[in-house]
N, C-alpha and C positions, 0 to 999 in steps of 0.2 A: 374590242369585240370579244364576246364570249366564244370559247372554242365550239366548233360544230359538234353537236352530240349525234351519235348514230340514231337514226330514225327507227322507231319500233316497227317491226314487220307486222302488217295488219293481219288480224286473225282470219284464217281461212275457214269460213263457215261450212263450205262444202266438204272440206277435209274432216271437220268435226262430225258432220252428219254421217260421213262414210265410216268413221271409226265407231260411232254409236250403232250403225247398222250391223257392223261385224260383231259388236258386243251383244246386240239383241239376238243375232243368229246363234251365237255361242250359248246364250242363256236358254234359247228354245231347244237347242240340242241337248243341253243338260236335262231339261224336262222330258225330252223324248227318251233319253237313256233310263232315267229312273222310272218312267211310266212303263217302258218295256220290261224292266227288271221286275216290277211289282206283279205283273200279270203273266209273264212268260212261264213261270213255274207251273201255272194251272195246266198248260198244255203238255207237261212232261211229268205229271204226278205218277202216272203208271210206270214209266221207265225208272223213276227214282225209287219207287217201292220195290220193283224187281231188283234193281242194282244193289240196294242196301238191305234187301231181304226183310222187309217189314210190311205192315199192313197199309192199305190205301188210306184208311182213316187216320192213322198216325202221321202219314206224310202230309195229309191235309192240314195238319197243324202249322205247316210252313206258311200257308196263306194267313192263318190267324195270327201267328207270331209276328209276321211282317206288318200286318195292319195295326196290331197293338203297339209295335215300335213307333209307327207313324203317329198314332193318336195320343199316346201317353208320353213317350220319350221325347218326341220332337219339341213340344212346348217347354218341357223341363230343361232340356239342354239349351234351348234358345234363351230361356230365362237366365241360365247360369253364364251365358256368353254375351249378354247384352252390351257389355263395354267394349267388345271387340268390334273393329270395323267390319261392315257387312261383307266386303270383298274377302277379307281375311277369313271370316267365318265360312263363307262359301267354299273357298279353296280347302280349308281344313275338313269340312264335311265331305267334299268330293274325294279327298285323299282317303278318308275313313271308308267311304263307299267302295272305292277301288279295293281296299284291303279286305273288306267284308265279302265282296263279291268273289274275289280270288279265293278266300277261305271257304266259301260255299262250294265253289267248283272242285276244290281239293278235299272236301270233307270225306272221311272214311266211315263215319257212323251217322245215324240220323240225329243223334244228340248234338254233334258238332255242327251238322248242317242247320239244325234249328237255331242254334246259338248264332251262327253266321247270318242267317236270314233276319233274326231279331235285331242284330247290330246294323244290318243294312236298312231295316225299317227306321231305326233311330236316325241314321244318317240321312235317309230320304226326307223325313220330316223337317230336319234342320236345313237341308239343301233347298227344298221348295220354298220355305219361308225366307231364307236369305236371298234366293234368286228373285223372289217377288219384290223384296225391299230394294235390291239393286236395280231391277228393271224399272220400277216406279220412279226411283231417283234419277235414272238416266233419261227417262221420258219427259219429265218435267210436268208442270201444271197443265191440266186440260187433256192429257193423253194417258191418264192412269189406266183406263179401261182397256185401251189397245195394248198397253204394256203388259197388263196381267193376262190378256188373251194370248200373248206370245208364250208365256209359261204354261198355261193350261192347254193351249193349242198344241204344244209339243207333246203333252200327255195324251191328248185326243188322237194325234197322228200315230202315237205309239200303239194305240189299240187297233188302228187300221193296218199299219205296216209292220211295226216292230214285233208285236206279239205273234202274228202268223208266221213271220220269217224266223223268229226265235224258236217257235214250235217245230218248224220244218228242220231247222238245224238240229234240234234235240232228237227228232225222229230218225234223221239220217246219220248223225255222228255221235249221238248219245247225249244224255242230259248234262254231263259235265261240260261238253263242248258249248252247249247253249249258255250255261252260267259263266263259262270262261269268256265267251264272246261279250257278255254284258260287262265283265271286268275290263276288257280291252276298250269297249266303247266309253266306259266311265273314265278310263285313263286319258283317252282322246279329249273328252269333255273337259277334264281338269287342265290339260295343256291349252285348250282353246280359251278357257276363261282366263288363265294366267296371262295369255298373250294379248287378248283383245279387250278385256273388261277393266276399265279404270277404277280407281277408288271413288267411292260415292259418300255423300253425307248421310247420316242417319235420318230416319223419318220422324223421330220424335225425341222424347226425353232420353238422356243418356243413362240414367240410373234405373234400377229395377223397380223402385217404388213408383216413380213417375210413369213407367211403362205399364205396370200393373193397374194403376189408377185409371188409365185410359182404356186399356184392353179389357178390363173386367168391369167396366161401367155397365149400367143397366141397358142402355141402347144396344151395346155390342152383344151382351148376353142374350138379349131378345132375338137378335138376328142369328146368332149361333144356334140357339134352340130351334129356330125356324129351319135353319140349314139341316139340322139333324133329322127333323120330321120330313123335310123335302127329299133328302136322299134315301131315307127309309122307305118312303112311298115309291120312289123311282126304282130302287133296287129290289124291292119286294117283287116287282114284275120282271125287271131285267135279268135277275139271277136265273130265272126259269123261263126266259124268253124262247130258248131253243125248244124246250119241251112243250111250251104253249103252241108254237108254230107247228110242231109235229102232230100233237093230239087234237088241237082245236081247228087250226087252219088246214091241216092235212098236207103240209109241205113235207116232201121226202127228205130223208137225212142229208142227201147230197146238196139239196137246194137251200137248206137252212143257212149255210155259209154265205150265200148271196144276200139273204135278208140281213144277216149280221154285218156284212160288208156295207150295205146301204145305210144301216144304222150308224156305223163308225164313221163313214164318210160325211154323212149329214151332221154328226156330232162335231167333227173337226171344222166344217164350214160354219156351223152355228157358233162355235167358240170364238172364231175370229170376227164374225159379224156382230156377235154380242158385245165384244170389246169395244167396237166403234160406237155402238148404241149406248153403252154404259158411259162413255165420255160425255154424251149429251145429257143423259138423265139416268143415273144408275138405278134409282128407286123405281122409276117407270119401266125400265127394261126388265128388272127383276119381276115385277108384277105381271108384265106381258108374257115373259117366258114361263112363269109358273102357270098362268092361265092356259097358254098353249100346250104345255105338258099335260095338264089335267084333261083338257079337251081331247088330246090325241089318245090318251089311255082310255077315256070313256068311249070314244068312237071305235077304238080297237076292240073293246069288249062287245060293242053292238054289231060291228061289221067284220069281226075277225075271221069269220068262216070263209070269206072271199080272199083268195090269194092275192089278187091285184090290189084290193083295198088294204089288206094287211101290209103289203110292201110300201104303199104310199104312207100309211099311218105310222109304220115303224120309222120311216125316214123323218116324218114330221116330229115324232117323239125325240129322235136324236137331235134334230135341229133346235127344238125348244128346250129340251132337258139339259143340254150342254151349252146352249146359247146364253142361259142365265148365269152360268158359273162366273164369268168375269164381273158381272154386275154384283153378284153376291159377295165376291171377294173385295170389290171396290167399296161396297157399303160397309163391310167390316173394318177395312183400313180407314175409311173416311170417318166413321163413328168413333173409332178408337182415338183419333186425334194424336196426342203425344205418345200413345201406346202402339203406334203403327207397326213398328218392327216386331213386337211380340205378337200382336194380333194377326199378323200375316201367317203365322203357323197355326193359329186357332181355327181358321177357316178350313184348312186341310184336315185337321183333327176332327172337326165336326162332320165333314164329308165322309171320312173313313168310319167314324162312329155310326153314321147313318147307313153306310154300305153294309157294315157288319150286322146292324139291327135289321135291315131290310132282308138280308140273306136268311137270317134266323126266322123272321116272321114269314117269309115266303116258304121256307122249308116246313114250318108248322102248318101253313095253309094247304100246301100240297098233300101232306099226310092226312089232314082232316077233311078237306073238301075237294081235292083234286087240283090238277095244274090249271084248269080253266078259271079257278077263283082268284089267281094271283093278280091278274090285270084289273078287275074291278076293285079289289082291295087296294091295290096301288093307287088307283084313281081316287078312291075315297081319302086315303092318307094325304095325297097331293092336294086335294081340295081343302083339307084342314090347313095345310101349309099355305095355300093361296089366301085363305082368310087372314092368317097371321101376317103374311107379307103385305096385304092391303092395309091392315091395321097399323103396321109399322112403317108405312111409306113416309109419314111425317116425322119420324124420329130424327133427332139432331144430336150431335156430339154433346155428351154430358157437360163438358166445360163451357159450352156456349150458352147453357141455360143458367149458369151462375154468374153473378156480378163479378167483374174484374176487381181484384184486390186494389185498394187505393194506392199502394206503392207502385203499381204497374201503370198508373194513369199519368198523363202529362200534368204538370202543375197547373192549377187554375189561373186564369188571367188576373192580372192585377186590377183591383177595383178602380173604377173611374173616379175623377175628381167630383163629379156631380153626386155620385153615390156616397162618397166620403162626407160631403157637405150635408147630405140628407141625414146620414147616420148621426153626425154631430148635432144637428138641429134637434 
């Protein structure tokens, strides 16, 4: 008789699910940290200008430098590191983020602070792209939207909790304490990822050429262009929402915070709900979200003088405007096919490019026509994005439209005897 072999222990499915749940929470925490860091500096621009004895306009470049780091540097660094495992890249990007945040907190001049914030923006872009790739790989087929909503939901929660808390810390303990707190949180996120996130497979081709072929295909570029227009329209209005509420709605300065809190809370809820809907139909969710956003902005323009109506419409705006984000990112990754890892950073870059363009367009509009004009202009730009989204709903990955190379096909079946006889005859 053969010797008794030790029986393999059956795989504990519930243990695996528990481990993945911890990994998802760690990745959401990563997004919360970088989301807090991106916007917390806005609340302490005044103290930074006073502390470094420079003008407020100069300090405002900290926001621009960070956004440029995300938009331009993130995709470049991701392209250069495509051969690295995504978990390794995520850990490296987080380590760089800790160093850049600590350098910003210790900066003695505005030049050093600007350089540190640009470096943090570079690390931010790589971090979000790598976190998206890891989350999608852990979630598996059919759960891509919910996985992406965890990453972007963490950023939405940062706007509701992280940014106000960071601003309070900056006001009470100084701007250096606020930036140092971000560095500490980033270090905790690094430790959590290292502890809970397992290695994952890449989402597409291992080489740069294969990734670029998918990520820069026409369907992906079309959706990325739509994303830029969409965020341009949304942030044309959102950048000056506080001023709109004060001048048009007549909301007192102290109550504006309540409206912004309603917006942020609805945005967080919309992000998680949008992820679930994106798993069922990403293209339809994107179209519905864009339509809801356009309708909310148009209704706010028509009914914005009523405080109650404005509160409801601002919440609807946040729900729809951020509920479409997981579907947008899902479409980009889906259409990229073998370029999924690289394309994951392009959606973040497109969004930040739209945010920057929207802020600039809104500033020009306020100077030329007053703050009341930003909401209808934002609605018009979002309407153009809606038409583009509806037209692109039938887009499919470029690779799916081309015939498969004969070498990739199974060999044809052997001819039957009847057919051989017919040919010989």
